[in-house]
Backbone as JSON, one array per atom type, in Angstrom:
{
  "sequence": "MWQRLNAAVENTWTPAHQAVENEDAETLAQLLAKGVDPDEVCDNMTLLTHAIDAEGDGALQSGRPLTVHTTAVLLAFGADPQLSGAEGQTPMDLAVHYGHDLAVKLLQRHISE",
  "N": [[9.23, -7.3, 25.49], [7.89, -9.17, 23.82], [8.2, -7.99, 21.34], [10.92, -8.34, 20.84], [11.02, -11.13, 20.7], [9.3, -11.61, 18.52], [10.79, -10.26, 16.57], [13.02, -11.89, 16.45], [11.94, -14.2, 15.34], [11.08, -13.22, 12.84], [13.55, -12.58, 11.79], [14.55, -14.94, 10.83], [13.75, -15.19, 8.29], [14.5, -14.65, 4.85], [15.35, -11.54, 3.15], [13.55, -11.34, 0.95], [11.46, -13.09, 1.67], [10.64, -11.78, 3.96], [9.62, -9.44, 2.84], [7.48, -10.55, 1.44], [5.95, -11.53, 3.6], [5.22, -9.13, 4.76], [3.61, -8.22, 2.8], [4.69, -6.51, 0.9], [4.92, -5.52, -2.01], [6.42, -3.8, -3.63], [9.05, -3.68, -2.52], [9.63, -6.39, -2.74], [9.63, -6.71, -5.56], [11.84, -5.11, -6.18], [13.91, -6.59, -4.97], [13.76, -8.98, -6.43], [14.37, -8.0, -8.96], [17.0, -7.45, -8.56], [18.1, -9.91, -8.61], [17.29, -11.97, -6.86], [16.2, -15.28, -6.42], [13.13, -16.24, -7.74], [11.97, -18.58, -6.94], [12.89, -19.11, -4.46], [13.4, -20.8, -1.36], [12.45, -20.79, 2.0], [12.23, -21.61, 5.37], [10.78, -23.9, 4.68], [8.98, -23.01, 2.76], [8.13, -21.92, -0.48], [8.65, -18.78, -2.12], [6.32, -18.13, -3.51], [4.28, -19.83, -2.44], [4.37, -18.85, 0.13], [3.57, -16.21, -0.31], [0.89, -16.51, -1.16], [-0.16, -17.72, 1.1], [0.3, -15.68, 3.01], [-1.27, -13.6, 1.93], [-3.83, -14.8, 1.96], [-4.18, -15.62, 4.69], [-3.75, -13.18, 5.93], [-5.97, -11.7, 5.06], [-8.02, -13.18, 6.25], [-7.47, -12.77, 8.97], [-7.6, -9.98, 9.24], [-9.98, -9.2, 8.12], [-10.12, -7.75, 5.86], [-10.37, -7.31, 2.25], [-9.12, -9.87, 0.03], [-5.86, -9.64, -1.36], [-3.64, -9.57, -4.2], [-1.18, -8.79, -4.89], [1.59, -9.47, -4.2], [1.71, -12.1, -5.09], [1.25, -11.72, -7.84], [3.53, -10.23, -8.55], [5.58, -12.1, -8.08], [4.93, -14.12, -9.94], [5.21, -12.65, -12.28], [7.94, -12.34, -12.29], [8.76, -14.85, -12.85], [8.3, -17.01, -11.07], [7.74, -20.44, -10.32], [4.65, -21.73, -10.88], [3.79, -24.24, -10.22], [5.41, -25.41, -8.39], [5.85, -27.28, -5.56], [5.74, -27.05, -1.97], [7.6, -28.12, 0.97], [5.81, -29.79, 2.28], [4.32, -30.76, 0.26], [2.27, -29.17, -0.69], [0.92, -27.25, -3.27], [1.09, -23.98, -4.83], [-1.46, -23.58, -5.93], [-3.04, -25.32, -4.38], [-2.99, -24.0, -1.89], [-4.17, -21.54, -2.6], [-6.76, -22.35, -3.3], [-7.55, -23.42, -0.84], [-7.72, -21.08, 0.76], [-9.76, -19.83, -0.58], [-9.0, -18.01, -2.44], [-9.65, -16.52, -5.01], [-8.62, -14.69, -6.91], [-5.88, -15.27, -6.93], [-6.05, -17.94, -7.77], [-6.98, -17.61, -10.4], [-4.82, -16.18, -11.55], [-2.76, -18.06, -11.22], [-3.77, -20.21, -12.77], [-3.65, -19.04, -15.29], [-0.87, -18.75, -15.62], [-0.03, -21.39, -15.4], [-1.1, -22.56, -17.65], [0.4, -21.48, -19.66]],
  "CA": [[9.75, -8.64, 25.34], [7.3, -9.82, 22.64], [8.8, -7.41, 20.13], [12.2, -9.01, 20.6], [10.72, -12.49, 20.29], [8.8, -11.52, 17.15], [11.91, -9.87, 15.69], [13.87, -13.07, 16.27], [11.25, -15.08, 14.4], [11.14, -12.58, 11.53], [14.92, -12.57, 11.29], [14.89, -16.21, 10.18], [13.36, -15.07, 6.89], [15.34, -13.87, 3.93], [14.69, -10.27, 2.84], [12.41, -11.55, 0.05], [10.36, -13.67, 2.44], [10.14, -10.72, 4.84], [8.78, -8.58, 1.99], [6.23, -11.29, 1.2], [5.19, -11.55, 4.85], [4.68, -7.78, 4.94], [2.85, -7.92, 1.58], [5.37, -5.34, 0.35], [5.19, -5.89, -3.41], [7.45, -2.93, -4.19], [10.35, -4.18, -2.07], [9.8, -7.71, -3.35], [10.01, -6.51, -6.96], [13.21, -4.61, -6.2], [14.8, -7.7, -4.65], [13.76, -9.9, -7.57], [15.09, -7.33, -10.04], [18.44, -7.51, -8.23], [18.58, -11.27, -8.79], [16.79, -12.99, -5.94], [15.51, -16.39, -7.1], [11.69, -16.19, -7.45], [11.57, -19.86, -6.36], [13.63, -19.25, -3.2], [12.72, -21.51, -0.28], [12.87, -20.44, 3.35], [11.29, -22.21, 6.33], [10.0, -24.9, 3.94], [7.99, -22.39, 1.89], [8.61, -21.13, -1.61], [8.13, -17.41, -2.05], [4.95, -18.09, -4.03], [3.35, -20.4, -1.45], [4.36, -17.91, 1.25], [2.76, -15.05, -0.71], [-0.53, -16.88, -1.15], [-0.51, -17.93, 2.5], [0.25, -14.37, 3.67], [-2.45, -12.88, 1.43], [-5.05, -15.46, 2.44], [-4.26, -15.54, 6.14], [-3.89, -11.77, 6.29], [-7.36, -11.31, 4.83], [-8.83, -13.83, 7.28], [-7.22, -12.14, 10.27], [-7.94, -8.55, 9.26], [-11.32, -8.96, 7.59], [-10.01, -6.96, 4.63], [-10.43, -8.12, 1.02], [-7.9, -10.52, -0.44], [-5.04, -8.94, -2.34], [-2.89, -10.51, -5.03], [-0.01, -8.04, -5.35], [2.87, -10.19, -4.12], [1.59, -13.26, -5.99], [1.42, -11.23, -9.21], [4.94, -9.86, -8.74], [6.38, -13.33, -8.17], [4.65, -14.77, -11.22], [5.81, -11.81, -13.33], [9.39, -12.57, -12.27], [9.06, -16.23, -13.25], [8.11, -18.06, -10.06], [7.11, -21.65, -10.85], [3.33, -21.84, -10.27], [3.49, -25.63, -9.87], [6.43, -25.89, -7.46], [5.25, -27.54, -4.25], [6.58, -26.85, -0.8], [8.1, -29.32, 1.64], [4.69, -30.65, 2.66], [3.63, -31.17, -0.95], [1.23, -28.22, -1.1], [1.25, -26.37, -4.38], [0.45, -22.67, -4.71], [-2.89, -23.72, -6.23], [-3.67, -25.92, -3.2], [-3.18, -22.94, -0.89], [-5.13, -20.56, -3.11], [-8.09, -22.96, -3.16], [-7.8, -23.51, 0.61], [-8.13, -19.77, 1.25], [-10.79, -19.23, -1.41], [-8.3, -16.85, -3.03], [-10.0, -16.65, -6.43], [-7.7, -13.9, -7.73], [-4.65, -16.06, -7.08], [-6.38, -19.11, -8.58], [-7.02, -17.18, -11.81], [-3.45, -15.88, -11.98], [-2.02, -19.33, -11.32], [-4.26, -20.94, -13.94], [-3.12, -18.37, -16.48], [0.56, -19.05, -15.73], [0.15, -22.83, -15.59], [-1.48, -22.92, -19.02], [1.34, -20.89, -20.63]],
  "C": [[9.2, -9.3, 24.08], [7.88, -9.28, 21.35], [10.12, -8.08, 19.81], [11.98, -10.44, 20.11], [10.21, -12.51, 18.85], [9.91, -11.16, 16.18], [12.81, -11.06, 15.43], [13.25, -14.03, 15.27], [11.35, -14.5, 12.99], [12.54, -12.63, 10.94], [15.34, -13.9, 10.68], [14.56, -16.15, 8.69], [14.41, -14.3, 6.11], [14.64, -12.53, 3.68], [13.47, -10.43, 1.92], [11.22, -12.13, 0.79], [9.79, -12.65, 3.42], [9.23, -9.77, 4.06], [7.45, -9.25, 1.71], [5.36, -11.26, 2.45], [4.52, -10.2, 5.11], [3.79, -7.34, 3.78], [3.37, -6.63, 0.93], [5.83, -5.67, -1.07], [6.3, -5.06, -4.02], [8.85, -3.41, -3.8], [10.64, -5.54, -2.68], [10.26, -7.58, -4.8], [11.45, -6.0, -7.08], [14.21, -5.73, -5.94], [14.9, -8.68, -5.82], [14.52, -9.3, -8.75], [16.6, -7.36, -9.82], [18.97, -8.95, -8.28], [18.15, -12.31, -7.8], [16.0, -14.02, -6.74], [14.02, -16.34, -6.76], [11.16, -17.51, -6.87], [12.33, -20.16, -5.06], [12.77, -19.95, -2.15], [13.32, -21.08, 1.05], [11.81, -20.98, 4.3], [10.29, -23.13, 5.62], [8.9, -24.31, 3.07], [8.69, -21.73, 0.71], [8.07, -19.72, -1.42], [6.67, -17.36, -2.48], [3.95, -18.69, -3.04], [3.26, -19.48, -0.23], [3.47, -16.71, 0.92], [1.27, -15.37, -0.63], [-1.0, -17.1, 0.28], [-0.64, -16.59, 3.23], [-0.97, -13.57, 3.23], [-3.73, -13.48, 1.99], [-5.23, -15.33, 3.93], [-4.43, -14.1, 6.61], [-5.32, -11.28, 6.13], [-8.28, -11.92, 5.89], [-8.69, -13.11, 8.62], [-7.71, -10.7, 10.34], [-9.37, -8.26, 8.83], [-11.31, -8.11, 6.33], [-10.08, -7.87, 3.41], [-9.06, -8.74, 0.69], [-7.18, -9.63, -1.44], [-4.24, -9.99, -3.11], [-1.57, -9.89, -5.5], [1.28, -8.85, -5.33], [2.85, -11.43, -5.0], [1.84, -12.83, -7.43], [2.87, -10.87, -9.5], [5.79, -11.11, -8.92], [6.16, -14.04, -9.5], [5.26, -13.97, -12.38], [7.32, -12.01, -13.42], [9.74, -14.04, -12.48], [8.96, -17.29, -12.19], [7.35, -19.23, -10.67], [5.76, -21.85, -10.16], [2.97, -23.27, -9.84], [4.47, -26.21, -8.86], [5.81, -26.06, -6.07], [6.27, -27.29, -3.15], [6.96, -28.18, -0.19], [6.99, -30.3, 2.0], [3.86, -31.08, 1.46], [2.53, -30.24, -1.42], [1.74, -27.35, -2.24], [0.64, -24.99, -4.11], [-1.06, -22.75, -4.96], [-3.64, -24.32, -5.04], [-3.96, -24.85, -2.15], [-4.21, -21.92, -1.34], [-6.56, -21.09, -2.97], [-8.48, -23.03, -1.69], [-8.33, -22.18, 1.17], [-9.28, -19.15, 0.46], [-10.28, -17.98, -2.11], [-8.46, -16.91, -4.55], [-9.08, -15.85, -7.35], [-6.4, -14.66, -7.98], [-4.89, -17.29, -7.94], [-6.35, -18.73, -10.06], [-5.62, -16.87, -12.34], [-2.64, -17.16, -12.17], [-2.46, -20.12, -12.54], [-3.69, -20.35, -15.22], [-1.64, -18.72, -16.69], [0.83, -20.54, -15.93], [-0.13, -23.21, -17.03], [-0.52, -22.36, -20.07], [2.37, -21.89, -21.08]]
}
């Protein structure tokens, strides 16, 4: 039963947001290369804020080191590093919240360009 419930929740995401949630940088890059908007919004999250949230929360839950793969892919495809979500949180706000120093450095580099 839980699998069906979880599948229903996951199905509300676009394919790009599903790739971000799964931290699947390869699939995400393929979707972006096919024309998906790197600033796409789904469930009130931009792809970039979703990526930073997934990376940060995933590391907290698993105890594994923070990764930055999906964030890097999105920035490479032109995601706006200053675009805030529906609640006003910017990607930088989330990166700082999670202590995601790798994402902070990447964002700073893209903001200063």
